[in-house]
Backbone as CSV, one residue per row, in Angstrom:
resi,resn,N_x,N_y,N_z,CA_x,CA_y,CA_z,C_x,C_y,C_z
1,MET,0.852,-1.173,0.000,0.000,0.000,0.000,0.894,1.230,0.000
2,ASN,0.574,2.165,-0.839,1.326,3.418,-0.900,0.922,4.263,0.303
3,LYS,1.834,4.414,1.249,1.507,5.116,2.494,1.029,6.536,2.245
4,LYS,1.751,7.269,1.413,1.355,8.652,1.160,0.047,8.713,0.395
5,GLY,-0.134,7.815,-0.569,-1.334,7.826,-1.402,-2.603,7.508,-0.648
6,PHE,-2.531,6.684,0.362,-3.725,6.321,1.118,-3.901,7.169,2.360
7,PHE,-2.845,7.353,3.126,-2.966,8.007,4.428,-2.976,9.525,4.366
8,LYS,-2.245,10.116,3.463,-2.138,11.574,3.409,-3.499,12.257,3.235
9,PRO,-4.359,11.807,2.309,-5.677,12.447,2.192,-6.540,12.316,3.453
10,LEU,-6.213,11.333,4.296,-6.954,11.144,5.546,-6.409,12.022,6.668
11,GLY,-5.301,12.722,6.379,-4.682,13.566,7.397,-3.816,12.788,8.364
12,ILE,-3.380,11.590,7.958,-2.565,10.733,8.809,-1.141,10.736,8.282
13,THR,-0.205,11.055,9.158,1.203,11.012,8.805,1.788,9.707,9.321
14,VAL,2.335,8.921,8.404,2.965,7.652,8.785,4.462,7.894,8.910
15,SER,4.993,7.513,10.046,6.432,7.667,10.282,6.991,6.340,10.763
16,LYS,8.280,6.288,10.842,8.943,5.089,11.364,8.460,4.802,12.789
17,GLU,8.192,5.861,13.543,7.791,5.729,14.943,6.361,5.211,15.111
18,ASN,5.445,5.524,14.192,4.055,5.139,14.406,3.547,4.071,13.440
19,ALA,4.384,3.586,12.532,3.935,2.628,11.518,3.388,1.341,12.134
20,LYS,4.049,0.804,13.135,3.575,-0.434,13.767,2.252,-0.222,14.495
21,GLU,2.102,0.924,15.134,0.853,1.234,15.827,-0.297,1.328,14.825
22,ILE,-0.039,1.958,13.692,-1.064,2.060,12.649,-1.391,0.674,12.108
23,GLU,-0.383,-0.150,11.894,-0.629,-1.508,11.408,-1.482,-2.296,12.401
24,ARG,-1.188,-2.173,13.684,-2.008,-2.855,14.702,-3.440,-2.319,14.692
25,GLY,-3.588,-1.014,14.493,-4.922,-0.424,14.418,-5.706,-0.953,13.235
26,ILE,-5.050,-1.063,12.099,-5.702,-1.611,10.901,-6.103,-3.066,11.155
27,ALA,-5.203,-3.834,11.745,-5.498,-5.241,12.035,-6.736,-5.365,12.917
28,LYS,-6.844,-4.522,13.906,-8.006,-4.554,14.801,-9.282,-4.194,14.044
29,ILE,-9.215,-3.160,13.215,-10.392,-2.719,12.460,-10.891,-3.812,11.518
30,VAL,-9.979,-4.469,10.808,-10.387,-5.473,9.815,-10.570,-6.867,10.413
31,GLY,-10.420,-6.986,11.735,-10.674,-8.257,12.403,-9.546,-9.264,12.307
32,ARG,-8.321,-8.792,12.156,-7.164,-9.684,12.046,-6.127,-9.394,13.130
33,GLU,-6.586,-8.935,14.264,-5.694,-8.615,15.375,-4.919,-9.865,15.794
34,GLY,-3.603,-9.709,15.970,-2.759,-10.815,16.385,-2.313,-11.725,15.252
35,ARG,-2.695,-11.401,14.035,-2.304,-12.213,12.882,-1.018,-11.683,12.272
36,ASN,-0.468,-12.432,11.320,0.764,-11.994,10.669,0.466,-10.967,9.576
37,CYS,1.496,-10.245,9.186,1.361,-9.133,8.251,0.669,-9.519,6.931
38,PRO,1.065,-10.598,6.257,0.390,-10.927,4.996,-1.112,-11.165,5.169
39,ASP,-1.508,-11.786,6.269,-2.926,-12.033,6.527,-3.671,-10.717,6.760
40,ILE,-3.055,-9.814,7.499,-3.664,-8.503,7.761,-3.874,-7.757,6.448
41,TRP,-2.854,-7.713,5.603,-2.951,-6.937,4.365,-3.849,-7.598,3.329
42,MET,-3.970,-8.924,3.358,-4.904,-9.592,2.451,-6.334,-9.149,2.791
43,GLU,-6.655,-9.146,4.079,-7.991,-8.713,4.507,-8.183,-7.223,4.259
44,THR,-7.145,-6.432,4.500,-7.237,-4.988,4.257,-7.536,-4.710,2.791
45,ASN,-6.892,-5.435,1.890,-7.158,-5.242,0.461,-8.601,-5.570,0.112
46,LEU,-9.189,-6.564,0.769,-10.604,-6.856,0.559,-11.467,-5.677,1.009
47,TRP,-11.115,-5.101,2.149,-11.852,-3.937,2.661,-11.724,-2.768,1.687
48,LEU,-10.535,-2.571,1.152,-10.315,-1.435,0.247,-11.066,-1.598,-1.069
49,SER,-11.389,-2.811,-1.445,-12.113,-3.037,-2.692,-13.627,-2.905,-2.519
50,ASP,-14.101,-2.807,-1.294,-15.529,-2.648,-0.997,-15.755,-1.211,-0.514
51,PRO,-16.487,-0.401,-1.284,-16.638,1.018,-0.920,-17.178,1.255,0.493
52,LYS,-18.127,0.441,0.934,-18.688,0.628,2.278,-17.640,0.327,3.350
53,LYS,-16.948,-0.800,3.196,-15.924,-1.167,4.171,-14.746,-0.199,4.120
54,LYS,-14.408,0.266,2.922,-13.316,1.234,2.793,-13.657,2.501,3.577
55,GLY,-14.888,2.954,3.480,-15.322,4.127,4.225,-15.231,3.913,5.730
56,GLN,-15.600,2.719,6.176,-15.505,2.398,7.603,-14.044,2.405,8.054
57,LEU,-13.184,1.791,7.251,-11.761,1.738,7.573,-11.182,3.144,7.649
58,GLU,-11.465,3.948,6.637,-10.942,5.318,6.620,-11.436,6.123,7.809
59,GLY,-12.736,6.013,8.112,-13.297,6.756,9.233,-12.665,6.379,10.561
60,GLN,-12.487,5.091,10.778,-11.900,4.644,12.038,-10.424,5.017,12.138
61,LEU,-9.714,4.944,11.014,-8.306,5.349,11.030,-8.176,6.840,11.311
62,MET,-9.014,7.654,10.683,-8.967,9.108,10.917,-9.282,9.431,12.375
63,LYS,-10.278,8.754,12.902,-10.675,8.989,14.295,-9.516,8.680,15.255
64,ARG,-8.776,7.636,14.942,-7.717,7.202,15.854,-6.372,7.862,15.602
65,PHE,-6.036,8.133,14.323,-4.669,8.560,14.023,-4.517,9.957,13.431
66,ALA,-5.602,10.577,12.964,-5.479,11.939,12.422,-5.491,12.939,13.573
67,PRO,-4.727,14.009,13.426,-4.688,15.002,14.520,-6.011,15.732,14.695
């Protein structure tokens, strides 16, 4: 996933310091908490391909990580 292309319009800055926290947040949102990275991103890609789920993901990420 292109970090700037997805997160920047949401007002979320991804840095070396917060990348893991954001990844854990995404895992929790998509229901893959505690899973490995490929499993998390496979489910995330499914969410991104569904407009309703994508909106939910974006909203929850903005609520948690945007200033």
